N, C-alpha and C positions, 0 to 999 in steps of 0.2 A: 800287211796282213791285217793289222788292227784296223786300218783306215778302211779297208774293204768291208770288214764285218759290220763296222758302224754305219756305213752307207747302205747295206742290206736291210739292217734293223730299221733305219729311218724310212726305207722304202715300205717294209710291211706295216709299220705304224701308220703311215701316210694312207695306206689302202684300207686298214681295218678301222680306223677312227670313224669315217662316215657311218659305217655298219653299225658300231657300237652306239653312235649317237642316234642313229634311226631306230635302234631297238628300245632305247630308253623310254620314249613316250609310250610305246606299246606295253612294256612291262609295268609301268606306272598306272596306265589305265586298267590293266588286268588286276593289280592290287587294289584299286579303288573300287572295283565292283564288287557288291555284297554277294556272300555265299548264296548258291541257289535255294530258294525256299522249298521247304518240304511240301509236297502235294497234298491238299486237303483230301479227307477220305471221300470216297465216292458216296453216293445216296445209298448204294446197295450195302456198301461196306458198314456205313453208320446204322442202317436198319438192321443188319445181322447182329451188330454189337449190342444194340439195345434189346433185341429180342432174345439173345443168347441165355441170359439169366432172368428173364421176366417170368413170373409165375401169376397166373389167374386164379383167384379165389372166389368162388360163388358164395356170397355171405347171406343175404336175406333182404327183408323188407327194410325200407329206410328207417322206420321208427323202432325197429327190433333190436334186441340185445346182440344177436349174432353179427350184425353189420358193424357195430360198435366194437365188438371184440376183434373182428377182422381188420378194422382200421388201425387198431391199438398193435395188433401183431405186424402189420405192414410197416408201421412207424419204428418198431423195436428192431426188425431184422433187416431194415433197409441198409444196403451197402453199395449204393451208386450202381455202377455198371455190373458189380459182381453179384447183386441180388436185388431185384425190384418186384414188390408183390402189388397187384392190382386188385383191391376189393371191389366185387361187382354187386351192384343192387340187383335183386332177383324177386321172384314172386314169393319167397319164403323158404325156409329150411326143408319143408316137406317136399318142395319141387326141385330142390337142388340136385337130387340124384338125377333127374333128368339132364340138367346142365352138365353135370359131370361125366355122363354117358355119352352125350351127343354134341354139345356146343363146343365148337373150336375155340381153343385158347384157354380153357378151363382145366386146370391141373389139380385144384384142390376145391372142396366144399365143406360147408358147415350144415349138417343134416340132423334130423331126428332120426334115431336108429330104427324105428318102426316105419319109417318111409320106404324101406326096402321091401316092405310086405307087398306094396302095390306092384312091384316088378318081378315077383315070382312066377308068374305065368308068362309074361312078356319077355323076360330074361331069366330062364330057369337057373343059370349059373351065376346070378347077380353078385354073389359073395366072392366070386373069383375076379370080379372087375373092379371091386371096391376094397380098400385097405384102410385102417385106420391109423392116425398119428396120435390123437389125444382124446380122451374123454373130457370134454370142456366143463359140462355142469349138468346136474339133473333137473329136468323140469317136472316137478311134483304134480300129480293129479289131485285137483280139489273138486270134490262133488258137493256143492253147497245146496241145501234143501230147505223147503218150507217146514214149519212146525209139524204139519200133519204127515209129513213122510218120515217113516221110521226105518226103512230099509231100502236097498236097491230094488227089490222086487216091487215096492210100492210105486216106482216110477213107471212101471210098465204102462203103455198106453197114453202117458202124460207128456206135456211140452217140456224138453229140456234144450237149454241153448247152448251152442257150442262156439260162441264169438263168430267173427266173420270169415269167410273163405280165405284161405291162404294161411291162416294162423295155425299154430301147433294144435289147439284145442279143436279146430274145425276138422283137422285130418285124424288126429290120434283118438279124439273122444268117441266119435261113433264107431271106430274100429274096436275100442276097448269095450264099449256096450255090446258090440257083436260077439266078442268073445265071452262076455258074460251071460250071453243068451238073453238079453232084455230088450224087447221091442219098445222102442219110445217114439214120440213125435219130436223129430228133430227140427231145431230152428237155428238160423245163422245170422243173428243180428248183433249189433255191437254190445258188449257186456253191460256197460252202464244202463242202457236202455232196458236190457233183460232184467236187471236187478230191480229197476223201478217197476216192471211188470210182476216181479215175485212179490214185492211188498203188497201190490194189489190182489194177489191171488191168481194172476192170469199166467204164471209161469211157475212150473213146479220146481225146477232147478237150473243152476248154471254150472257148466263145467269148465274149470280153468285149468290149463296145463302150462305152468311157468314156474319159475324159481320161487321159492317161498322166502320171506312172507310176501303176501299180495296186498298192496296199499288198499284196495277196495275193501278188504276185510278188516283192516286196521283202523281206517278212518270212518267206516260206516257205522251207524248206530242201528242195531238189530234188536227186534223184539225177542223176549224168550222163546226158545225152541227152534230158532234158526241154527243150523249146524252143518257140520261136514259128516258125509257118510264114509264108514270104513270100507276098504277095499282089500281083500285079502290077496297076497302074493302067493300064487301057486304055479303049477305046471302050465297053465294056460298063458302065462306071461313070461315064462322062462327064456324064449327066443330073442326079445328085444328089450325087456323091461327090467327093472330093478326094484327091490323093495325099499320103501320110504316110510316116514312117519311124519305127521303134524302134531305139534306140541303146544302146550299151554304158553310157554314162554313167547311162541312166535305169534299166537292169536289168543291173547289173554281174555278177550271179551267173548270168545266163542268156544273155548275149551277150558274146562275146570283144571285148577292147579293139581298137578300130578297125573292127569290123565293124557293119554296119547291116542291118536287116530292113525290107524294103519292104512296105508296107501301103496300105490306103485309110482314109479318115476320113469319118464322117457329120457334116456341120455341124449344130450345134444353133443354131436361129435364132430371132430374136425378129421375128414377123410381125404383121401387121394385116389385118383384113378390109379389102377394097378399097371403102371407102364412096364415094359419089358426091362429087366435089369441091365443096366449099362447104356440104355438109350438116353438121349438128351434131355428128354422130358423126365425121366427117372432121376437123372443127375440133378436137375433143378429142384425137385421135390426133396432129394437127399440133403442138399445144401440148405434149403429152407429148414428142414428138420433140425439139422445140426446148429443153426443159428438160433432158431426159436427155443430149443431146449437148453442151449448154453445161456441164453439171456432171459429165462423165465423169472429170474429174480427182478429184473428191470420192470417187468409187467406186474409184479407184486408189490412195487414201490407206490407211495401216494401219487395221486394223478391219474391212475388208471382203474378200471371197473374192479369193484371189490371181488368179483367171481374169481379173478386170478389168484387170490390169497387162499382159495380152497382147493385149488386144481392139484391133483396128484398126478405127477407124470407117469407113473407106473400103473394107473388104474386101467383095468381092462374094459372092454365093450362086448357085450353079449352078441354072439353071432358073427364077429368079424375077427380077422386076423390083423395084427399089428404090422404096419409098413417095416420091412426089414432094418433099414437104417435107423428107425426109431428104436427098435429092439436092440440092434447092436450098440446104440448109444447109451441105453439103460445098462446093459451088461458091462460096458466099459466103466461107467460110473460105479457099479457094484464091486468090480475088481480093484478099484483105487483103495489103497490103505486108508483107513480112518484116521483123522487127526488125533493127535494124543490129548487126553483130557487134562 
């Protein structure tokens, strides 16, 4: 019996051995092959990934402060594929409303608040299409005049320069004079040239609309009588402007100690297109807002534009509604318990 079982076992081994030997090279080859490589993302998938969290920001002229601020914001909020901001060189803050309304790929813009005035007829409900994130900085109105000019009314019919087209002065200046009801002879040449003409008596005044102090008034040597004219802030300016002052500490050669010159300021504002809540473009701007507000301290550190140190996140903008996620961020911060002193 035992002999019979042994004989059968030997027979089975003899039959199976070639099969086992034949399978060994196949198994070894299978183990030697690398794991299948992951397929590279398709062009469409990569395109979708890059665009998903990219935000277009219409900034301004290449030599202007708004483009510099936009570039600094882009650097601070950058988060790779999670958030990418593209600052865009444009014709200037006064034209950026047009880019925000009509240019594909633009979600944000830096504008002068009174630029909206141009669209009141073209887009009657313009304020429903634009919402603000941040009041960046005021651009103070400087009306600099010759000695014989004693009041705004003295400028009627005389040559007043508003810098080159595309600048804040070239847009806001004539609008402000129109609201004042003073008809002047407008010129649009570079301010350094206009200041030379003022010295000769060929130009009655120059209008600067920019953040104080202005280097041209600090470095220049002016004869007695050259001065800034005051502008009173009243109901004519409540829709877009803010009250402001020029002080002796800012212009010691032109304003006597203890004196102040009242004027108005044009807010320079970071705004967004009013995308539908929950849409992809809305979500992009909401993420940008969250990153920017949370990292504002980085922008106020050395190495960035000094304007960031004066920015108040809670500052309002005349005539516009704040972007809801920005308002929600501020409210969350207000609810946080204050640190113990």
